[in-house]
C-alpha positions in Angstrom: 0.7 -10.7 -47.9 1.7 -10.9 -44.3 -0.8 -11.8 -41.6 -0.3 -10.7 -38.0 0.6 -13.6 -35.8 -0.2 -13.5 -32.1 3.1 -13.4 -30.3 3.4 -15.4 -27.0 6.5 -13.3 -26.2 6.2 -9.8 -24.8 7.6 -7.1 -27.1 8.2 -9.4 -30.1 6.1 -8.5 -33.1 5.4 -11.5 -35.3 3.9 -12.0 -38.8 3.3 -15.1 -40.9 3.0 -15.6 -44.7 1.2 -18.7 -46.1 0.2 -17.4 -49.5 2.2 -16.2 -52.5 1.7 -13.0 -54.4 -1.1 -14.5 -56.4 -3.0 -15.6 -53.2 -2.1 -19.3 -53.7 -1.2 -21.3 -50.6 2.5 -22.1 -50.3 3.7 -25.4 -48.9 5.9 -23.8 -46.3 5.5 -21.1 -43.7 7.4 -17.8 -43.8 7.7 -16.1 -40.4 8.9 -12.6 -39.6 9.7 -11.0 -36.2 11.1 -7.7 -34.9 12.2 -6.6 -31.4 14.6 -4.3 -29.7 17.4 -5.6 -27.5 19.7 -4.1 -24.8 22.9 -4.9 -26.5 25.0 -4.0 -29.6 24.4 -5.5 -33.0 27.7 -7.3 -32.7 26.7 -8.9 -29.4 23.4 -10.0 -30.8 24.9 -11.5 -34.0 27.5 -13.3 -31.9 24.8 -14.8 -29.7 22.8 -16.0 -32.7 25.9 -17.4 -34.4 27.0 -19.3 -31.2 24.6 -22.2 -32.0 25.8 -24.5 -29.3 26.4 -22.1 -26.4 25.5 -23.5 -22.9 22.5 -21.1 -22.8 21.1 -22.3 -26.1 21.7 -25.9 -25.3 19.7 -25.5 -22.1 16.9 -23.8 -23.9 16.8 -26.6 -26.5 16.8 -29.3 -23.8 13.9 -27.6 -22.0 12.0 -27.6 -25.2 12.4 -31.4 -25.4 14.4 -31.5 -28.6 16.5 -34.5 -29.5 19.9 -33.1 -30.5 21.8 -29.8 -31.2 25.2 -30.2 -32.7 28.0 -28.2 -34.3 30.1 -30.1 -36.9 33.7 -29.2 -37.1 36.3 -30.6 -39.5 39.0 -27.9 -39.2 38.3 -26.4 -42.6 35.6 -23.8 -41.6 36.2 -20.1 -42.1 35.9 -17.9 -38.9 32.5 -16.6 -40.0 31.0 -19.9 -41.0 29.9 -23.1 -39.3 27.8 -26.3 -40.0 25.1 -27.0 -37.4 22.5 -29.7 -36.8 19.2 -29.7 -35.0 16.8 -32.6 -34.4 13.5 -31.2 -33.3 10.8 -33.1 -31.4 7.4 -33.2 -33.1 4.1 -34.4 -31.7 3.0 -38.1 -31.5 2.1 -39.6 -35.0 4.4 -37.1 -36.7 8.1 -38.0 -37.2 10.8 -35.8 -35.7 12.6 -33.4 -38.0 16.3 -33.1 -38.8 17.7 -29.7 -39.9 21.2 -29.4 -41.2 22.3 -25.9 -41.9 25.3 -23.7 -42.7 25.6 -20.4 -40.7 27.5 -17.5 -42.2 27.8 -14.0 -40.6 28.9 -10.8 -42.2 29.1 -7.1 -41.4 26.7 -5.1 -43.6 28.0 -1.7 -42.7 29.2 0.3 -39.6 25.9 -0.1 -37.8 24.6 -3.6 -38.7 25.4 -7.3 -38.8 23.7 -10.2 -40.5 23.7 -14.0 -40.1 22.4 -16.2 -42.9 21.1 -19.7 -42.4 21.1 -22.0 -45.4 20.3 -25.8 -45.8 23.1 -28.3 -46.3 22.9 -31.7 -47.9 25.6 -33.1 -45.5 24.8 -36.6 -44.2 25.0 -36.8 -40.4 26.1 -39.9 -38.5 24.3 -40.0 -35.1 25.9 -43.3 -34.1 22.5 -45.1 -34.1 19.5 -45.3 -36.4 16.9 -42.6 -36.1 13.7 -42.3 -38.0 13.8 -38.7 -39.1 12.3 -36.5 -41.8 14.6 -34.0 -43.3 13.3 -30.5 -42.9 14.5 -27.4 -44.6 15.2 -24.1 -42.8 16.4 -20.8 -44.2 16.7 -17.6 -42.3 18.2 -14.1 -42.4 19.0 -12.5 -39.0 19.8 -8.8 -38.9 20.9 -6.7 -36.0 21.2 -2.9 -36.3 22.6 -0.5 -33.7 20.3 2.2 -32.5 21.5 5.6 -31.4 20.8 6.1 -27.8 21.1 9.4 -25.9 21.9 7.7 -22.5 24.9 5.9 -24.0 23.7 2.4 -23.4 23.9 -0.2 -26.2 20.7 -1.0 -28.0 19.9 -2.6 -31.4 16.9 -3.6 -33.5 16.6 -7.3 -34.3 14.9 -8.6 -37.4 14.4 -12.3 -38.3 13.0 -13.7 -41.5 12.5 -17.4 -41.1 11.5 -19.9 -43.8 10.4 -23.2 -42.3 9.8 -26.3 -44.5 9.0 -29.2 -42.2 9.2 -31.8 -45.0 6.1 -34.0 -45.7 2.6 -32.9 -44.7 1.9 -31.4 -41.4 -1.4 -29.8 -40.1 -1.8 -26.0 -40.6 -2.6 -25.7 -36.9 0.9 -27.2 -36.1 2.6 -24.8 -38.5 1.0 -21.9 -36.6 2.4 -23.3 -33.4 5.9 -24.0 -34.8 6.5 -20.7 -36.5 6.3 -18.7 -33.2 8.7 -21.2 -31.7 11.2 -20.7 -34.5 11.0 -16.9 -34.1 11.4 -17.3 -30.3 15.1 -16.9 -30.7 14.7 -13.1 -30.7 12.9 -13.3 -27.3 15.8 -15.4 -26.0 18.3 -12.7 -27.1 16.3 -10.0 -25.5 16.1 -12.0 -22.2 19.9 -12.6 -22.2 20.8 -8.9 -22.5 17.7 -7.4 -20.8 18.4 -4.6 -18.4 15.0 -3.0 -17.9 15.8 -1.7 -14.4 18.9 0.1 -15.5 17.2 1.7 -18.6 14.2 2.9 -16.5 16.5 4.2 -13.7 18.5 6.3 -16.2 15.4 7.7 -17.9 13.7 8.4 -14.6 16.7 10.2 -13.2 17.0 12.3 -16.4 13.2 13.3 -16.2 13.4 14.1 -12.5 16.3 16.4 -13.2 14.3 18.2 -15.9 11.3 18.6 -13.6 13.6 20.0 -10.8 15.9 22.3 -12.8 14.5 23.2 -16.3 12.1 26.0 -16.9 9.0 25.0 -19.0 6.8 27.2 -21.2 3.1 26.2 -21.2 0.6 27.2 -23.9 -3.0 28.4 -22.9 -4.5 25.0 -23.4 -1.9 23.3 -21.1 -2.4 26.0 -18.5 -6.2 25.5 -18.6 -5.8 21.7 -18.2 -3.6 22.2 -15.1 -6.1 24.7 -13.7 -9.0 22.2 -14.0 -6.8 19.5 -12.5 -6.1 21.7 -9.4 -9.8 22.5 -9.2 -10.8 18.9 -9.1 -8.1 18.1 -6.5 -9.2 21.0 -4.2 -12.9 20.1 -4.4 -12.2 16.5 -3.4 -10.0 17.6 -0.5 -12.6 20.0 0.8 -15.7 17.8 0.3 -16.8 16.2 3.6 -19.4 14.0 1.9 -17.5 10.9 1.1 -17.4 7.1 1.5 -14.3 5.4 2.6 -13.4 2.2 0.8 -11.1 -0.6 1.9 -7.5 -0.4 0.7 -5.3 -3.5 0.4 -2.4 -1.3 1.6 -2.8 0.0 5.2 -0.6 3.0 4.3 -2.9 4.1 1.5 -6.2 5.8 2.3 -9.0 5.6 -0.2 -12.4 7.2 -0.5 -15.2 8.0 -3.0 -16.5 11.5 -3.4 -19.6 12.9 -5.2 -18.1 16.2 -6.4 -20.8 18.9 -6.7 -23.4 16.3 -6.0 -22.7 14.3 -9.1 -24.0 10.7 -9.3 -20.6 9.7 -10.8 -18.1 9.2 -8.0 -14.6 10.5 -7.9 -12.0 8.2 -6.4 -9.2 9.6 -4.1 -6.2 7.8 -2.8 -3.5 9.4 -0.5 -0.2 8.2 1.0 3.3 9.4 1.8 6.2 8.3 -0.4 9.8 8.0 0.6 11.1 10.1 -2.4 11.3 13.7 -3.6 8.4 15.3 -5.5 10.4 15.2 -8.8 11.1 11.5 -8.5 7.4 10.8 -7.8 6.2 13.0 -10.7 8.8 11.4 -13.1 7.7 7.9 -12.1 4.0 8.7 -12.8 4.7 10.7 -16.0 7.1 8.2 -17.6 4.5 6.0 -19.4 7.3 4.8 -21.7 8.9 2.9 -18.9 9.4 -0.8 -19.3 8.0 -1.4 -15.9 4.8 0.3 -16.8 4.5 -1.6 -20.1 5.2 -4.9 -18.2 2.6 -4.1 -15.6 0.0 -2.6 -18.0 -2.2 -5.7 -17.7 -2.6 -5.0 -13.9 -4.4 -1.8 -15.0 -6.5 -3.8 -17.5 -4.5 -2.3 -20.4 -4.1 -4.5 -23.5 -2.8 -1.9 -26.0 -0.8 1.4 -25.7 0.3 4.2 -28.0 2.2 7.3 -27.0 3.0 10.6 -28.9 5.3 13.1 -27.2 4.7 16.8 -27.7 7.4 18.3 -25.5 9.2 17.6 -22.2 6.0 18.1 -20.2 3.2 16.9 -22.4 2.3 13.7 -24.4 -0.8 12.1 -25.9 -1.8 8.6 -24.7 -4.1 6.0 -26.2 -5.1 2.8 -24.4 -7.4 -0.1 -24.9 -8.6 -1.9 -21.8 -10.2 -5.2 -20.9 -11.8 -4.4 -17.6 -13.8 -7.6 -16.9 -14.8 -10.7 -18.9 -18.4 -9.6 -18.6 -17.8 -6.1 -20.0 -17.0 -4.8 -23.5 -13.5 -3.5 -24.2 -12.9 0.1 -23.3 -10.6 2.7 -25.0 -9.5 6.2 -24.2 -7.4 9.1 -25.5 -5.7 11.4 -23.0 -3.4 14.4 -22.8 -1.0 14.1 -20.0 0.8 17.2 -18.6 3.1 17.9 -15.6 3.8 21.3 -14.0 5.9 22.3 -11.0 4.4 25.1 -8.9 6.2 27.9 -7.1 5.6 26.3 -3.7 7.4 23.1 -4.8 4.3 21.0 -5.6 4.2 19.1 -8.8 0.9 18.3 -10.6 0.3 15.7 -13.3 -3.0 16.1 -15.1 -4.6 13.4 -17.2 -7.6 14.6 -19.3 -9.6 13.5 -22.3 -8.5 14.9 -25.6 -10.0 15.3 -29.1 -6.5 15.4 -30.6 -6.1 13.2 -33.7 -3.5 11.0 -32.1 -4.8 7.5 -31.8 -7.9 8.3 -33.9 -7.1 5.6 -36.4 -6.8 3.1 -33.5 -10.3 3.8 -32.2 -12.3 0.6 -32.5 -16.1 1.1 -33.1 -16.7 -2.2 -31.2 -15.1 -0.7 -28.0 -16.7 1.7 -25.6 -15.0 5.1 -25.1 -14.0 6.0 -21.6 -14.2 9.6 -20.2 -11.5 10.2 -17.7 -10.0 13.1 -15.7 -7.3 12.3 -13.2 -4.8 14.4 -11.3 -1.7 13.5 -9.3 -0.5 16.1 -6.7 3.0 15.7 -5.1 3.6 17.9 -2.2 7.0 18.1 -0.4 7.2 17.2 3.3 9.9 17.4 5.8 12.7 14.8 5.4 13.0 12.1 8.0 16.8 11.9 8.5 18.2 11.7 5.0 15.0 10.2 3.5 12.9 12.6 1.6 9.1 12.6 2.1 6.3 13.5 -0.4 2.6 13.6 0.3 0.9 12.0 -2.7 -2.8 12.4 -3.7 -4.3 10.7 -6.7 -7.8 11.9 -7.7 -9.6 10.3 -10.6 -13.1 10.7 -12.1 -13.7 8.0 -14.7 -16.9 7.3 -16.6 -16.6 3.8 -18.0 -19.9 4.3 -19.9 -22.2 1.5 -20.9 -24.1 -0.5 -18.3 -21.8 -1.5 -15.4 -23.2 -3.4 -12.3 -22.3 -1.6 -9.0 -20.6 -4.8 -7.8 -18.2 -4.7 -10.8 -17.5 -1.0 -10.3 -16.8 -1.5 -6.6 -14.3 -4.2 -7.6 -12.6 -2.0 -10.2 -12.3 1.2 -8.1 -9.8 0.1 -5.5 -7.8 -1.7 -8.1 -7.6 1.5 -10.2 -6.5 3.5 -7.2 -3.9 0.9 -6.3 -1.4 2.7 -8.5 -0.7 4.9 -5.4 0.2 1.8 -3.5 2.5 0.7 -6.3 4.4 4.0 -6.2 4.7 3.9 -2.4 6.2 0.4 -2.5 8.5 1.3 -5.4 10.2 4.0 -3.3 9.8 2.4 0.2 12.7 3.1 2.6 11.1 2.0 5.8 14.3 0.3 7.2 16.3 3.6 6.9 13.4 5.6 8.5 13.2 3.1 11.4 16.9 3.2 11.9 16.8 7.1 12.1 13.9 7.0 14.6 15.8 4.6 16.8 18.7 7.0 17.1 16.4 9.9 18.2 
């Protein structure tokens, strides 16, 4: 069977197979990888087929490989080419030569494939080189994905057979397989347009929040009510401790709501955006920006299940500190726009079955209740203003030293600072004030 392989490349899922169906070790490694790219299947297949493009030649040189060639004799078909790669191996292991034939074809209206097959062609390098001939076979497939926003996307799959020739250590095989599958990461990087994709999705969600009526069931209404209650209590409680914020435009404090020993963190600021934009930014957990920055919030694993336009379930596993056990939580996240223009986003624990199969007995469950409140303020010139309050009560459970908790709290509340900086339009505001 297939064993999961730790991927050094974000978003690329990798697996390795080193045994046959009978459980016997095989002499070569078979690798498999999948990822989604911001391009059409045709563009991805063309990139993969263009073996000696400037970009791929640069990548090969940076990897320290010896040669990368395309052999032409004028007899090749338009969908076929002969290519050569001489790969650098560690000291005491001879470098490997791979001679292959590439052939592309259209599978159907939505997908393309490129096959890689070994060739027995003898290559004249102009000087003697001590090489071991390796054997590589691969099937690359790209399939177009329907996308509501009209942007091209496709799913990439690569099945890679790597026979290095001779005997090489297992540990080296485990290193080399991710490197051979890295080509999918290179394609994703070439066509990556995270900012455009996120911008389109955020604009769409902000429009929904602003203009589309939502129906809420009793459970959702109760969650919003409890979120408002927590927010109001924290705003009215005069017994609090201020904590230092790394952002001088974000105020932070710790409150003991109703005299509880467990503190509730509160962070406030003003953001240069409309309430709908702020709410969309916080609610859009599917954003590529959030997934890219997840580690900043100690998150190592994420799973999302959408219920409707205003609700989704969220599972996360977190590594808070090297001295602490992993934490995990399941939350239900809901947004609602009030009649006075405010928008609330409530994040509460849930017993919903989503993520239940992901719960790890070795991790400690977190209890969490957080609420974002976005209140419209008067514009400054043409720059909209929103008062943002983030209130969070999080029980990390287990035994956590106060020093560690004091270190975690401001970092957790720093999400408010991230939002403020994301929409910052200080130059425009300063220009408006200078004209007054």
